[in-house]
LOSE-465415 format. One record per residue (C-alpha): residue number from 1; residue in one letter; y, z negated, x negated. Coordinates in Angstrom, 1 decimal. Example, Ala and Ser with C-alpha at 12.3 -4.5 7.8 and 13.67 -1.06 7.14 Angstrom:
BEGIN
@resi=1&resn=A&north=-4.5&up=-7.8&east=-12.3;
@resi=2&resn=S&north=-1.1&up=-7.1&east=-13.7;
***
This chain:
BEGIN
@resi=1&resn=M&north=68.5&up=-17.7&east=-2.8;
@resi=2&resn=E&north=65.8&up=-19.8&east=-1.0;
@resi=3&resn=K&north=65.2&up=-17.1&east=1.5;
@resi=4&resn=K&north=64.8&up=-14.5&east=-1.2;
@resi=5&resn=G&north=62.5&up=-16.7&east=-3.1;
@resi=6&resn=F&north=60.4&up=-17.2&east=0.0;
@resi=7&resn=Q&north=60.2&up=-13.5&east=0.6;
@resi=8&resn=D&north=59.2&up=-12.9&east=-3.0;
@resi=9&resn=K&north=56.5&up=-15.5&east=-2.7;
@resi=10&resn=N&north=55.2&up=-13.9&east=0.5;
@resi=11&resn=E&north=55.3&up=-10.5&east=-1.1;
@resi=12&resn=C&north=53.4&up=-11.8&east=-4.1;
@resi=13&resn=L&north=50.7&up=-13.4&east=-1.8;
@resi=14&resn=F&north=50.4&up=-10.2&east=0.2;
@resi=15&resn=L&north=49.9&up=-8.1&east=-3.0;
@resi=16&resn=T&north=47.4&up=-10.7&east=-4.2;
@resi=17&resn=H&north=45.6&up=-10.4&east=-0.9;
@resi=18&resn=C&north=45.6&up=-6.6&east=-1.1;
@resi=19&resn=M&north=44.3&up=-6.6&east=-4.6;
@resi=20&resn=T&north=41.6&up=-9.1&east=-3.8;
@resi=21&resn=T&north=40.5&up=-7.0&east=-0.8;
@resi=22&resn=Y&north=40.5&up=-3.9&east=-2.9;
@resi=23&resn=I&north=38.4&up=-5.4&east=-5.7;
@resi=24&resn=L&north=36.0&up=-7.0&east=-3.2;
@resi=25&resn=F&north=35.3&up=-3.8&east=-1.3;
@resi=26&resn=L&north=35.1&up=-1.8&east=-4.5;
@resi=27&resn=I&north=32.4&up=-4.2&east=-5.8;
@resi=28&resn=L&north=30.6&up=-4.0&east=-2.5;
@resi=29&resn=F&north=30.7&up=-0.2&east=-2.5;
@resi=30&resn=S&north=29.6&up=0.0&east=-6.2;
@resi=31&resn=I&north=26.6&up=-2.4&east=-5.7;
@resi=32&resn=A&north=25.4&up=-0.8&east=-2.5;
@resi=33&resn=S&north=25.7&up=2.7&east=-4.0;
@resi=34&resn=F&north=23.8&up=1.7&east=-7.1;
@resi=35&resn=L&north=21.0&up=0.0&east=-5.2;
@resi=36&resn=I&north=20.4&up=3.2&east=-3.1;
@resi=37&resn=C&north=20.5&up=5.3&east=-6.2;
@resi=38&resn=Y&north=18.2&up=2.9&east=-8.0;
@resi=39&resn=A&north=15.6&up=2.9&east=-5.3;
@resi=40&resn=Y&north=15.4&up=6.6&east=-4.8;
@resi=41&resn=V&north=16.2&up=8.0&east=-8.3;
@resi=42&resn=V&north=16.3&up=5.4&east=-11.1;
@resi=43&resn=F&north=13.0&up=3.5&east=-10.2;
@resi=44&resn=P&north=10.9&up=6.7&east=-10.0;
@resi=45&resn=L&north=12.4&up=7.8&east=-13.3;
@resi=46&resn=I&north=11.5&up=4.5&east=-14.9;
@resi=47&resn=L&north=7.9&up=4.9&east=-13.7;
@resi=48&resn=S&north=7.8&up=8.5&east=-15.0;
@resi=49&resn=R&north=8.9&up=7.5&east=-18.4;
@resi=50&resn=L&north=6.7&up=4.4&east=-18.7;
@resi=51&resn=S&north=3.6&up=6.2&east=-17.4;
@resi=52&resn=A&north=4.2&up=9.2&east=-19.7;
@resi=53&resn=K&north=3.9&up=6.7&east=-22.7;
@resi=54&resn=R&north=0.7&up=5.2&east=-21.3;
@resi=55&resn=K&north=-1.8&up=7.6&east=-22.8;
@resi=56&resn=K&north=-4.9&up=6.1&east=-21.2;
@resi=57&resn=I&north=-5.5&up=3.4&east=-18.7;
@resi=58&resn=P&north=-9.1&up=2.1&east=-18.2;
@resi=59&resn=L&north=-9.2&up=2.7&east=-14.4;
@resi=60&resn=M&north=-13.0&up=3.0&east=-14.5;
@resi=61&resn=T&north=-15.8&up=2.0&east=-16.8;
@resi=62&resn=E&north=-18.0&up=4.4&east=-18.5;
@resi=63&resn=G&north=-21.7&up=4.8&east=-17.8;
@resi=64&resn=N&north=-23.9&up=6.4&east=-15.2;
@resi=65&resn=M&north=-24.3&up=4.5&east=-11.9;
@resi=66&resn=G&north=-26.0&up=5.4&east=-8.7;
@resi=67&resn=F&north=-24.1&up=6.2&east=-5.5;
@resi=68&resn=E&north=-22.7&up=3.1&east=-3.8;
@resi=69&resn=A&north=-23.5&up=2.4&east=-0.2;
@resi=70&resn=V&north=-20.3&up=3.0&east=1.9;
@resi=71&resn=S&north=-19.1&up=2.1&east=5.4;
@resi=72&resn=I&north=-16.5&up=4.6&east=6.8;
@resi=73&resn=L&north=-14.4&up=3.1&east=9.6;
@resi=74&resn=I&north=-12.4&up=5.2&east=12.0;
@resi=75&resn=S&north=-10.2&up=3.6&east=14.7;
@resi=76&resn=A&north=-9.8&up=6.3&east=17.4;
@resi=77&resn=Y&north=-7.7&up=6.6&east=20.5;
@resi=78&resn=N&north=-7.8&up=9.9&east=22.4;
@resi=79&resn=E&north=-8.7&up=12.0&east=19.4;
@resi=80&resn=E&north=-10.6&up=14.8&east=21.1;
@resi=81&resn=S&north=-8.5&up=17.4&east=19.4;
@resi=82&resn=V&north=-9.5&up=16.3&east=15.9;
@resi=83&resn=I&north=-12.5&up=14.1&east=15.9;
@resi=84&resn=E&north=-15.1&up=16.9&east=15.8;
@resi=85&resn=E&north=-13.5&up=18.4&east=12.7;
@resi=86&resn=K&north=-13.2&up=14.9&east=11.2;
@resi=87&resn=L&north=-16.9&up=14.1&east=11.6;
@resi=88&resn=K&north=-17.9&up=17.6&east=10.3;
@resi=89&resn=S&north=-15.9&up=16.8&east=7.1;
@resi=90&resn=I&north=-17.9&up=13.6&east=6.7;
@resi=91&resn=V&north=-21.2&up=15.3&east=7.4;
@resi=92&resn=N&north=-20.3&up=18.0&east=4.7;
@resi=93&resn=L&north=-19.5&up=15.4&east=2.0;
@resi=94&resn=N&north=-21.4&up=15.8&east=-1.2;
@resi=95&resn=Y&north=-22.7&up=12.2&east=-0.9;
@resi=96&resn=P&north=-26.2&up=11.0&east=0.0;
@resi=97&resn=K&north=-26.2&up=10.4&east=3.7;
@resi=98&resn=D&north=-28.6&up=7.5&east=3.4;
@resi=99&resn=K&north=-25.8&up=5.7&east=1.5;
@resi=100&resn=I&north=-23.2&up=6.2&east=4.4;
@resi=101&resn=E&north=-22.6&up=4.6&east=7.7;
@resi=102&resn=V&north=-19.8&up=5.8&east=9.9;
@resi=103&resn=L&north=-18.4&up=3.5&east=12.6;
@resi=104&resn=V&north=-16.1&up=5.2&east=15.1;
@resi=105&resn=G&north=-14.3&up=2.5&east=17.1;
@resi=106&resn=S&north=-12.8&up=3.9&east=20.3;
@resi=107&resn=D&north=-9.8&up=1.9&east=21.5;
@resi=108&resn=A&north=-10.4&up=2.6&east=25.2;
@resi=109&resn=S&north=-10.2&up=6.3&east=24.8;
@resi=110&resn=D&north=-10.1&up=8.1&east=28.2;
@resi=111&resn=D&north=-10.4&up=11.7&east=27.0;
@resi=112&resn=A&north=-13.5&up=13.5&east=25.5;
@resi=113&resn=T&north=-13.6&up=11.4&east=22.3;
@resi=114&resn=H&north=-16.7&up=9.5&east=23.4;
@resi=115&resn=E&north=-18.7&up=12.6&east=24.3;
@resi=116&resn=I&north=-17.9&up=14.4&east=21.0;
@resi=117&resn=V&north=-18.8&up=11.3&east=18.9;
@resi=118&resn=K&north=-22.0&up=10.8&east=20.9;
@resi=119&resn=M&north=-23.0&up=14.5&east=20.2;
@resi=120&resn=F&north=-22.8&up=13.7&east=16.5;
@resi=121&resn=E&north=-24.5&up=10.3&east=16.9;
@resi=122&resn=Q&north=-27.5&up=12.1&east=18.4;
@resi=123&resn=K&north=-27.8&up=14.5&east=15.4;
@resi=124&resn=H&north=-26.9&up=12.1&east=12.6;
@resi=125&resn=S&north=-28.3&up=8.6&east=12.5;
@resi=126&resn=F&north=-25.6&up=7.3&east=10.1;
@resi=127&resn=I&north=-22.9&up=7.9&east=12.8;
@resi=128&resn=K&north=-22.3&up=5.3&east=15.4;
@resi=129&resn=L&north=-19.8&up=5.0&east=18.3;
@resi=130&resn=V&north=-18.4&up=1.6&east=19.1;
@resi=131&resn=V&north=-16.6&up=1.5&east=22.4;
@resi=132&resn=Y&north=-13.9&up=-1.1&east=23.2;
@resi=133&resn=N&north=-13.1&up=-0.9&east=26.9;
@resi=134&resn=E&north=-9.7&up=-2.7&east=26.6;
@resi=135&resn=R&north=-6.8&up=-1.1&east=24.6;
@resi=136&resn=R&north=-5.9&up=-3.5&east=21.9;
@resi=137&resn=G&north=-4.4&up=-1.4&east=19.0;
@resi=138&resn=K&north=-5.6&up=-0.2&east=15.7;
@resi=139&resn=P&north=-5.4&up=-3.5&east=13.7;
@resi=140&resn=S&north=-7.8&up=-5.3&east=16.2;
@resi=141&resn=V&north=-10.2&up=-2.4&east=16.1;
@resi=142&resn=I&north=-10.2&up=-2.5&east=12.3;
@resi=143&resn=N&north=-10.8&up=-6.2&east=12.3;
@resi=144&resn=D&north=-13.9&up=-5.8&east=14.5;
@resi=145&resn=L&north=-15.2&up=-2.8&east=12.6;
@resi=146&resn=F&north=-15.0&up=-4.7&east=9.3;
@resi=147&resn=A&north=-17.2&up=-7.4&east=10.8;
@resi=148&resn=L&north=-19.8&up=-4.7&east=11.8;
@resi=149&resn=A&north=-19.7&up=-2.9&east=8.5;
@resi=150&resn=R&north=-22.9&up=-3.3&east=6.5;
@resi=151&resn=H&north=-21.8&up=-2.2&east=3.1;
@resi=152&resn=E&north=-19.7&up=-3.7&east=0.4;
@resi=153&resn=M&north=-17.6&up=-0.6&east=-0.1;
@resi=154&resn=V&north=-15.5&up=0.3&east=2.9;
@resi=155&resn=V&north=-13.4&up=3.4&east=3.6;
@resi=156&resn=L&north=-10.7&up=3.2&east=6.3;
@resi=157&resn=T&north=-9.6&up=6.6&east=7.5;
@resi=158&resn=D&north=-7.7&up=8.2&east=10.4;
@resi=159&resn=A&north=-9.3&up=10.8&east=12.7;
@resi=160&resn=N&north=-6.9&up=13.6&east=11.7;
@resi=161&resn=V&north=-7.5&up=13.3&east=8.0;
@resi=162&resn=M&north=-10.1&up=15.7&east=6.7;
@resi=163&resn=F&north=-12.3&up=15.0&east=3.6;
@resi=164&resn=E&north=-12.7&up=17.4&east=0.7;
@resi=165&resn=K&north=-16.4&up=17.5&east=-0.2;
@resi=166&resn=E&north=-16.1&up=15.5&east=-3.4;
@resi=167&resn=M&north=-13.5&up=13.0&east=-2.1;
@resi=168&resn=L&north=-15.8&up=10.1&east=-1.4;
@resi=169&resn=T&north=-17.6&up=10.4&east=-4.8;
@resi=170&resn=R&north=-14.3&up=10.4&east=-6.6;
@resi=171&resn=L&north=-12.8&up=7.6&east=-4.5;
@resi=172&resn=I&north=-15.8&up=5.2&east=-4.9;
@resi=173&resn=K&north=-16.4&up=5.8&east=-8.6;
@resi=174&resn=Q&north=-13.1&up=3.9&east=-9.3;
@resi=175&resn=F&north=-14.8&up=0.7&east=-8.2;
@resi=176&resn=R&north=-17.0&up=0.8&east=-11.4;
@resi=177&resn=N&north=-14.1&up=-1.1&east=-12.8;
@resi=178&resn=P&north=-14.7&up=-4.6&east=-11.5;
@resi=179&resn=K&north=-10.9&up=-5.3&east=-11.5;
@resi=180&resn=V&north=-10.2&up=-2.5&east=-8.9;
@resi=181&resn=G&north=-10.1&up=-3.8&east=-5.4;
@resi=182&resn=L&north=-8.5&up=-1.0&east=-3.4;
@resi=183&resn=V&north=-8.2&up=2.8&east=-4.1;
@resi=184&resn=G&north=-5.9&up=5.2&east=-2.1;
@resi=185&resn=A&north=-6.8&up=8.8&east=-1.7;
@resi=186&resn=N&north=-4.5&up=11.8&east=-2.3;
@resi=187&resn=I&north=-3.6&up=13.2&east=1.1;
@resi=188&resn=L&north=-2.5&up=16.8&east=0.9;
@resi=189&resn=N&north=-0.5&up=18.4&east=3.7;
@resi=190&resn=I&north=-1.2&up=21.6&east=5.5;
@resi=191&resn=G&north=0.4&up=23.5&east=8.4;
@resi=192&resn=L&north=3.8&up=23.9&east=6.9;
@resi=193&resn=K&north=6.5&up=25.6&east=9.0;
@resi=194&resn=K&north=10.1&up=26.5&east=8.2;
@resi=195&resn=D&north=11.5&up=25.7&east=11.6;
@resi=196&resn=G&north=10.8&up=21.9&east=11.5;
@resi=197&resn=I&north=10.6&up=19.1&east=9.0;
@resi=198&resn=S&north=7.1&up=19.8&east=7.6;
@resi=199&resn=I&north=8.4&up=21.0&east=4.3;
@resi=200&resn=Q&north=10.6&up=17.9&east=3.9;
@resi=201&resn=E&north=7.8&up=15.6&east=5.0;
@resi=202&resn=K&north=5.4&up=17.2&east=2.6;
@resi=203&resn=S&north=7.8&up=16.8&east=-0.3;
@resi=204&resn=Y&north=8.4&up=13.1&east=0.6;
@resi=205&resn=I&north=4.6&up=12.4&east=0.7;
@resi=206&resn=E&north=3.9&up=14.2&east=-2.5;
@resi=207&resn=R&north=6.6&up=12.2&east=-4.3;
@resi=208&resn=E&north=5.3&up=9.0&east=-2.8;
@resi=209&resn=N&north=1.8&up=9.8&east=-3.9;
@resi=210&resn=L&north=3.1&up=10.2&east=-7.5;
@resi=211&resn=I&north=5.0&up=7.0&east=-7.4;
@resi=212&resn=K&north=2.0&up=5.1&east=-6.0;
@resi=213&resn=Y&north=-0.2&up=6.7&east=-8.7;
@resi=214&resn=R&north=2.1&up=5.6&east=-11.5;
@resi=215&resn=E&north=2.4&up=2.1&east=-10.2;
@resi=216&resn=G&north=-1.4&up=1.9&east=-10.2;
@resi=217&resn=K&north=-1.7&up=3.5&east=-13.6;
@resi=218&resn=L&north=0.8&up=1.1&east=-15.2;
@resi=219&resn=W&north=0.0&up=-2.2&east=-13.6;
@resi=220&resn=G&north=-2.6&up=-1.8&east=-10.9;
@resi=221&resn=T&north=0.1&up=-2.6&east=-8.4;
@resi=222&resn=M&north=0.2&up=0.4&east=-6.0;
@resi=223&resn=M&north=2.5&up=-0.6&east=-3.2;
@resi=224&resn=G&north=0.3&up=0.3&east=-0.3;
@resi=225&resn=P&north=-2.0&up=3.3&east=0.2;
@resi=226&resn=F&north=-1.4&up=6.0&east=2.7;
@resi=227&resn=G&north=-3.2&up=4.7&east=5.7;
@resi=228&resn=G&north=-4.9&up=8.0&east=6.4;
@resi=229&resn=C&north=-7.6&up=7.3&east=3.8;
@resi=230&resn=F&north=-8.3&up=4.4&east=1.4;
@resi=231&resn=A&north=-11.3&up=2.4&east=0.2;
@resi=232&resn=M&north=-11.6&up=-1.3&east=-0.6;
@resi=233&resn=R&north=-14.2&up=-4.0&east=-1.3;
@resi=234&resn=K&north=-15.3&up=-5.6&east=1.9;
@resi=235&resn=K&north=-15.2&up=-9.1&east=0.3;
@resi=236&resn=L&north=-11.4&up=-8.7&east=-0.3;
@resi=237&resn=F&north=-10.7&up=-7.9&east=3.4;
@resi=238&resn=S&north=-8.2&up=-10.2&east=5.1;
@resi=239&resn=P&north=-8.1&up=-10.1&east=8.9;
@resi=240&resn=I&north=-4.9&up=-8.3&east=10.1;
@resi=241&resn=P&north=-2.6&up=-10.5&east=12.1;
@resi=242&resn=A&north=-2.3&up=-9.8&east=15.8;
@resi=243&resn=G&north=0.6&up=-7.5&east=16.5;
@resi=244&resn=F&north=0.9&up=-6.1&east=13.0;
@resi=245&resn=L&north=1.8&up=-2.4&east=12.9;
@resi=246&resn=V&north=1.3&up=-1.4&east=9.3;
@resi=247&resn=D&north=-2.2&up=-2.6&east=8.4;
@resi=248&resn=D&north=-2.7&up=-0.5&east=5.2;
@resi=249&resn=F&north=0.2&up=-2.2&east=3.4;
@resi=250&resn=Y&north=-0.8&up=-5.6&east=4.5;
@resi=251&resn=L&north=-4.4&up=-5.2&east=3.3;
@resi=252&resn=S&north=-3.4&up=-3.8&east=-0.1;
@resi=253&resn=M&north=-0.9&up=-6.7&east=-0.7;
@resi=254&resn=K&north=-3.7&up=-9.2&east=0.2;
@resi=255&resn=V&north=-5.9&up=-7.5&east=-2.4;
@resi=256&resn=L&north=-3.1&up=-8.0&east=-5.0;
@resi=257&resn=E&north=-2.8&up=-11.6&east=-4.0;
@resi=258&resn=K&north=-6.5&up=-12.0&east=-4.9;
@resi=259&resn=K&north=-5.7&up=-10.7&east=-8.4;
@resi=260&resn=Y&north=-7.4&up=-7.3&east=-8.0;
@resi=261&resn=H&north=-5.9&up=-3.9&east=-8.8;
@resi=262&resn=C&north=-4.7&up=-1.4&east=-6.2;
@resi=263&resn=I&north=-4.6&up=2.2&east=-7.5;
@resi=264&resn=N&north=-4.2&up=5.7&east=-6.3;
@resi=265&resn=D&north=-6.7&up=8.5&east=-7.2;
@resi=266&resn=L&north=-5.1&up=11.9&east=-7.2;
@resi=267&resn=D&north=-8.5&up=13.6&east=-7.5;
@resi=268&resn=A&north=-9.8&up=12.1&east=-4.3;
@resi=269&resn=I&north=-8.4&up=14.7&east=-2.0;
@resi=270&resn=C&north=-8.0&up=14.7&east=1.8;
@resi=271&resn=Y&north=-6.1&up=17.1&east=4.1;
@resi=272&resn=E&north=-3.8&up=16.3&east=7.0;
@resi=273&resn=D&north=-1.6&up=18.4&east=9.2;
@resi=274&resn=V&north=1.9&up=17.4&east=8.2;
@resi=275&resn=S&north=4.3&up=16.5&east=11.0;
@resi=276&resn=N&north=6.8&up=19.2&east=12.0;
@resi=277&resn=D&north=8.5&up=17.7&east=15.0;
@resi=278&resn=I&north=11.4&up=15.5&east=13.8;
@resi=279&resn=L&north=11.6&up=13.5&east=17.1;
@resi=280&resn=Q&north=7.9&up=12.7&east=16.9;
@resi=281&resn=E&north=8.2&up=11.7&east=13.2;
@resi=282&resn=Y&north=11.3&up=9.6&east=14.1;
@resi=283&resn=K&north=9.3&up=7.6&east=16.6;
@resi=284&resn=R&north=6.4&up=7.2&east=14.1;
@resi=285&resn=K&north=8.7&up=6.1&east=11.3;
@resi=286&resn=A&north=10.5&up=3.7&east=13.7;
@resi=287&resn=R&north=7.2&up=2.1&east=14.4;
@resi=288&resn=I&north=6.3&up=2.0&east=10.7;
@resi=289&resn=S&north=9.7&up=0.5&east=10.0;
@resi=290&resn=A&north=9.1&up=-2.4&east=12.4;
@resi=291&resn=G&north=5.8&up=-3.0&east=10.6;
@resi=292&resn=N&north=7.5&up=-2.9&east=7.3;
@resi=293&resn=F&north=9.8&up=-5.8&east=8.3;
@resi=294&resn=Q&north=6.7&up=-7.7&east=9.4;
@resi=295&resn=N&north=5.3&up=-7.2&east=5.9;
@resi=296&resn=L&north=8.6&up=-8.1&east=4.4;
@resi=297&resn=S&north=8.4&up=-11.4&east=6.3;
@resi=298&resn=A&north=4.8&up=-11.9&east=5.2;
@resi=299&resn=F&north=5.3&up=-11.2&east=1.5;
@resi=300&resn=R&north=9.0&up=-12.3&east=1.1;
@resi=301&resn=Y&north=8.0&up=-14.6&east=-1.8;
@resi=302&resn=L&north=7.8&up=-11.6&east=-4.0;
@resi=303&resn=L&north=11.6&up=-11.2&east=-3.8;
@resi=304&resn=F&north=11.8&up=-14.3&east=-6.0;
@resi=305&resn=R&north=9.4&up=-12.8&east=-8.6;
@resi=306&resn=P&north=11.3&up=-9.8&east=-9.8;
@resi=307&resn=F&north=9.9&up=-10.0&east=-13.4;
@resi=308&resn=T&north=6.2&up=-9.8&east=-12.3;
@resi=309&resn=P&north=4.7&up=-6.3&east=-11.8;
@resi=310&resn=E&north=4.0&up=-7.0&east=-8.1;
@resi=311&resn=G&north=7.5&up=-8.3&east=-7.5;
@resi=312&resn=F&north=9.2&up=-5.5&east=-9.5;
@resi=313&resn=C&north=7.4&up=-2.8&east=-7.6;
@resi=314&resn=F&north=7.8&up=-4.6&east=-4.2;
@resi=315&resn=I&north=11.6&up=-4.9&east=-4.7;
@resi=316&resn=S&north=12.2&up=-1.5&east=-6.3;
@resi=317&resn=H&north=9.8&up=0.6&east=-4.2;
@resi=318&resn=K&north=9.8&up=-1.1&east=-0.8;
@resi=319&resn=F&north=12.4&up=-3.7&east=-0.2;
@resi=320&resn=L&north=15.4&up=-1.7&east=-1.3;
@resi=321&resn=R&north=14.3&up=1.3&east=0.8;
@resi=322&resn=W&north=13.8&up=-0.9&east=3.8;
@resi=323&resn=I&north=17.3&up=-2.2&east=3.6;
@resi=324&resn=T&north=18.9&up=1.2&east=2.7;
@resi=325&resn=P&north=20.4&up=1.6&east=6.3;
@resi=326&resn=F&north=22.3&up=-1.6&east=5.8;
@resi=327&resn=L&north=23.4&up=-0.5&east=2.3;
@resi=328&resn=I&north=24.7&up=2.8&east=3.8;
@resi=329&resn=L&north=26.7&up=0.8&east=6.4;
@resi=330&resn=I&north=28.2&up=-1.2&east=3.6;
@resi=331&resn=T&north=29.3&up=1.9&east=1.7;
@resi=332&resn=V&north=30.8&up=3.4&east=4.9;
@resi=333&resn=L&north=32.7&up=0.2&east=5.7;
@resi=334&resn=S&north=33.8&up=-0.2&east=2.1;
@resi=335&resn=L&north=35.1&up=3.4&east=1.9;
@resi=336&resn=L&north=36.9&up=2.9&east=5.2;
@resi=337&resn=V&north=38.9&up=0.0&east=3.7;
@resi=338&resn=L&north=39.3&up=1.6&east=0.3;
@resi=339&resn=S&north=40.6&up=4.8&east=1.8;
@resi=340&resn=F&north=43.9&up=3.0&east=2.6;
@resi=341&resn=Y&north=44.3&up=2.4&east=-1.1;
@resi=342&resn=D&north=43.5&up=5.8&east=-2.6;
@resi=343&resn=K&north=42.9&up=9.3&east=-1.2;
@resi=344&resn=I&north=39.8&up=9.7&east=-3.4;
@resi=345&resn=F&north=38.0&up=7.1&east=-1.2;
@resi=346&resn=L&north=39.1&up=9.0&east=1.9;
@resi=347&resn=F&north=37.4&up=12.1&east=0.6;
@resi=348&resn=L&north=34.3&up=10.2&east=-0.3;
@resi=349&resn=L&north=34.3&up=8.7&east=3.2;
@resi=350&resn=I&north=34.5&up=12.1&east=4.8;
@resi=351&resn=A&north=31.8&up=13.4&east=2.6;
@resi=352&resn=E&north=29.4&up=10.6&east=3.4;
@resi=353&resn=L&north=30.1&up=10.9&east=7.2;
@resi=354&resn=L&north=29.3&up=14.6&east=6.9;
@resi=355&resn=L&north=26.0&up=13.8&east=5.2;
@resi=356&resn=L&north=25.2&up=11.2&east=7.8;
@resi=357&resn=F&north=25.9&up=13.6&east=10.7;
@resi=358&resn=A&north=23.7&up=16.3&east=9.0;
@resi=359&resn=P&north=21.1&up=16.1&east=11.7;
@resi=360&resn=I&north=23.6&up=17.4&east=14.3;
@resi=361&resn=F&north=24.6&up=20.3&east=12.0;
@resi=362&resn=D&north=21.0&up=21.1&east=11.3;
@resi=363&resn=S&north=20.1&up=21.0&east=15.0;
@resi=364&resn=V&north=22.9&up=23.4&east=15.9;
@resi=365&resn=L&north=22.0&up=25.8&east=13.2;
@resi=366&resn=G&north=18.3&up=25.5&east=14.0;
@resi=367&resn=K&north=19.0&up=26.6&east=17.6;
@resi=368&resn=M&north=20.7&up=29.7&east=16.1;
@resi=369&resn=G&north=17.7&up=30.5&east=14.0;
@resi=370&resn=I&north=19.3&up=29.3&east=10.8;
@resi=371&resn=H&north=17.2&up=27.0&east=8.6;
@resi=372&resn=L&north=18.9&up=25.6&east=5.5;
@resi=373&resn=R&north=16.3&up=23.7&east=3.4;
@resi=374&resn=L&north=18.8&up=21.5&east=1.6;
@resi=375&resn=L&north=20.7&up=20.6&east=4.8;
@resi=376&resn=R&north=17.3&up=19.7&east=6.4;
@resi=377&resn=F&north=16.5&up=17.4&east=3.5;
@resi=378&resn=V&north=19.8&up=15.5&east=4.1;
@resi=379&resn=A&north=19.1&up=15.5&east=7.8;
@resi=380&resn=Y&north=15.6&up=14.1&east=7.2;
@resi=381&resn=F&north=17.0&up=11.3&east=5.0;
@resi=382&resn=S&north=19.5&up=10.4&east=7.7;
@resi=383&resn=Y&north=16.9&up=10.5&east=10.5;
@resi=384&resn=M&north=14.5&up=8.3&east=8.6;
@resi=385&resn=N&north=17.1&up=5.7&east=7.8;
@resi=386&resn=L&north=18.1&up=5.6&east=11.5;
@resi=387&resn=A&north=14.4&up=5.1&east=12.2;
@resi=388&resn=L&north=14.4&up=2.2&east=9.7;
@resi=389&resn=L&north=17.4&up=0.6&east=11.6;
@resi=390&resn=K&north=15.7&up=1.0&east=14.9;
@resi=391&resn=G&north=12.5&up=-0.5&east=13.6;
@resi=392&resn=F&north=14.5&up=-3.5&east=12.2;
@resi=393&resn=F&north=15.9&up=-4.3&east=15.7;
@resi=394&resn=R&north=12.5&up=-3.9&east=17.2;
@resi=395&resn=F&north=11.2&up=-6.4&east=14.7;
@resi=396&resn=V&north=14.1&up=-8.8&east=15.4;
@resi=397&resn=N&north=13.4&up=-8.6&east=19.1;
@resi=398&resn=G&north=9.8&up=-9.5&east=18.5;
@resi=399&resn=I&north=6.6&up=-7.4&east=18.4;
@resi=400&resn=K&north=4.1&up=-8.8&east=20.8;
@resi=401&resn=S&north=1.4&up=-6.1&east=20.5;
@resi=402&resn=G&north=-0.2&up=-3.8&east=17.9;
@resi=403&resn=V&north=-0.8&up=-1.1&east=20.5;
@resi=404&resn=W&north=1.1&up=2.1&east=20.0;
@resi=405&resn=T&north=0.8&up=5.7&east=21.0;
@resi=406&resn=P&north=-0.3&up=8.0&east=18.0;
@resi=407&resn=T&north=1.8&up=10.9&east=17.0;
@resi=408&resn=K&north=0.8&up=14.0&east=18.9;
@resi=409&resn=R&north=-2.0&up=15.8&east=17.0;
@resi=410&resn=E&north=-1.7&up=19.4&east=15.9;
@resi=411&resn=S&north=-4.5&up=21.2&east=17.7;
***
């Protein structure tokens, strides 16, 4: 009887342990799945609903004002393929040229960038080349160019982002509202091709632009502009720390800290060749990811302010996306354990693994000339989360320099 009682007790403990394990991993799977769904689906829907109810937001004051003087800053490294077109787009702006200064900071370029900029410098007095003989990275160049900028309104822009003629006028007029400290432009993508990821990248950027616009419309808390083109008040500039890789997000968050609004203007249009090479884009996003975790470290206090507009957007739009690779790993691990309890979890595990390995299937089909748009969207999502994971480990290992090689430009 004692032996049987002992066996019954052990069996009861075993069943209790199994049930506890089942409940634990079911909870982990449910939470991780919800957070992924919330970040990519629920949060954008919340913004859409709330912004639809907001009929009018006073983003700019009424009244006629003259053109503001503007400093346009360009950090350039070996941009011979695009810098001429870039400067032409600035020259062709419908904006008084006596109200513009253009500072092109060459980060030790060793191609024809200097010669091209000097050609424009000779023809247009408002364009100036600033040469840095030692390669230090974009953040250091931006810090130095800000110190040289003569005007209160400053536009930071990349060499491969081309301006629409009215872009600057529309961007700067938002500063008529004294509460606005930073304004992001609407960067539209060109050069789409079906055999790469350009369509998927364009869709992602358009969706991001809309999310950023709605954050700005609702609370003035746009979570970082696209670094290709944005404007800010010079007095709100905070020097970018050495080794930082994502300067645009850092600058916008510092503007929010000073209690100014960050917004996105969908009418201030620029054009950029969208990336089509998934390996190049993977490298770029891995670098951005490392910079994201630098910014997470710098602004981690917002994680404890979820009920403020800044904290709500930071957590919902940025933090949860940055940790999505880890949430995915939790769902895979949870399903692996749960699959021993019920076949439905085994089917879910197989389905998730198939989605995660979508890049392999897409690559094989691509070599056969078969391009499935939906499959490529899934592959794009997997690739980008892998890039986030790589960026995290780069951050953990320590980032000692802000120098990086730009994505290969489309010529």
